[in-house]
N, C-alpha and C positions, 0 to 999 in steps of 0.2 A: 757429437760427430757432425750434426747438422749445422751447429754454430760455426764450426771450424770451416766448413765448405763455404758458408756465407761470407765469412771473413776473408777467405782466400779469393772468392769471387770479387768482393768489394775491393780488396787490395789490388787484384789484377786490373779491375776497371780504372782504379785510381792511377796505376802505373801507365796504362794505355792512354788515358786522358792527358796525363802529364806529358807523355811522349808526343802526342798529337799537338798539344799547345806549343811545345818546343819546336817541332817541325814547322808549324805554321808561323811562328815567330821568326825562324831562320829564313823562310821563304819571303815574308814581308820585308824583313831588313835587307835581304839580297835584292829584292825588286826595287826597293827605295834607292839603294846604292846604284843600281843599274840605271834607274830613271835619272837620278841627279848627274851621273856620269854622262849620259846621253845629252841631257840639256846643256851641260857645261861645254861639251865637245862642239855641239852645234852653235852655241853662242860665241865660242872663240874663233871658229872658222869663218872665213870671209863668205858672206852671203852670195849665192849665185843668182837668185831670182829677185827681182825688184817688184814691189807691189804696183798695181795699176795707178794709184793716186800719185805716187812718187814719179813714175814715168810721165804722167800727164803734166805735172809741175815742171819737170825738166824740159819737156817738149815745148811747153808754153814759154819758158825762158828763152829757148833757142829761137822760137818764132818771133817773139817780141823784140829781142835784142839783135837779131840777124847775125849772131855770133856762130862760130863753128863748134864751140864747146860750151857747155853749161855745167856748173857745179851747184848742187843744192846744199846750202849751209857750208861754205868753204872755210869757216872758222869754228873749231870745236875744242872742247876741253876734255881731258882724260886723266885718269889716275894711272899710276904705274901698274903694270900687268894687265892693262886693258887694251882692247882693239877699238879704234875709231874707224867708222866706215863713212865714206863720202860718196853719195850717189852722183854719177857723172853721166852726161850724154854727149854724143858727137853727131854732127850732121854733115853729110856729104854736100858740099857746095862747089865741087869741082865741075868743070865742063866735061861732058861725056856721059856715058850711061852708068857704068860701074867703076868704083874705085875701092882698093883694098887699103885698110888702115891697121896700124898696130900701136897700142898704147904702151908707153915706157915710163918707168918711175925714175925720177931724178931729184937729187938733193939740191936745195937752193942755198948757196953760200952766204947770202945776205944776212940771215938771222939764224942764230943757234946759241943756246947757253953753253954748248960744248963744241968748239970749232972742229974737233976731230970727227964729229958726226957728219960733217958736210964734205968729207973727202970722198974719193971714188971707192974706197973700201972701208966703210965705217965698222966699228966694233959692234957686232950684233948683241952683245951682253950689256952695252952701255947706251946704245943709240937706237931711237925708234926706227923701225924698218917698214918699208912700204910693200904691200902685196897687191897685185892687181892682175887682171886678165891679160896675159901676155900673148895670147893667141891672136892672129890676125883675123879680121872680119871684113867682108865685102858689103858695100852699101850702094844702092842705086842713087841717082841724083836726088837730092833733098830728102833722102831717107835718114832716119835717126836710129841710133843704137845706144841704149842705156847700159851701164856697167858700174860696178862698185870698185872703189879704190879703198883698201884698208891700210891703216898704219898701226902696227903693234908697238906698244910702249913696254920695254923691258923693266924689270924691277929696279935696276941700278941706273936708270936714266936720270939726268939732272933735271930739276924743275925749270920751267921757262917755256918760251915759245919756239917751236920748230916750224920752219917753213919748207915745204916740199913742192915739187912741180910734177904734174902728170902731163906728159907730152904725147901727142898722137902724130905718128908719121904716116905719110902716104907711101905705101910699099907696093912692090910687084907681088904676084902670086907666090913667088919664092921667098918673100920676106925681105927683099933688098929695098932700101930706101930710094924713092923716086925723087929726082931733082936735087936741089942744093941741101945744105945742112939744116936750115931752119925747119922746125916741125910744122906740120899742117896746122896744128892748134895746140895750145898749152894753157894750163890753169894752175894757179897757186893754191895750195892747201895749207892752212894754218892749224897747228895742234898746240894747245896750251897744256903743258904737263904740270899737274899739281904736285 
């Protein structure tokens, strides 16, 4: 009788230990999947904050060149399904105290492996697309503003060099462009798709 209760107790302990191991395994696998998903989501999204070192490099380019816009590494390579990010900075060199600016993405028709990607309505499944801060921002005279421009490369994009422009317009507080058609500043961005 005693042997039977010892066996039952040992069998029960073994079953409980097995159940605990299974539950811990499920928790660890679930946590790993959640962590990888979070890392992937953050890596794919356009960064919103720029590190201080990158900001300083952009601002030193603006100061040394006396340009209105500066791009750090305006030529980059990427594989399909990647997003390339270009750190950009703008400086208010207009007369007056404050000015409002709005960055806009534009395709450059001069270079593209697929000419259809340089039209006003490119196919998002075949053509790299630009993502950037579309909100307007106000700067005091000689104040700088850094932001990222991201270009997402779809899986079916043709290999080759794509050239894009980021244009910054001087706008009113309502978002209407001030003055004539030319942008306040613009910069070319080159993406080599492998």
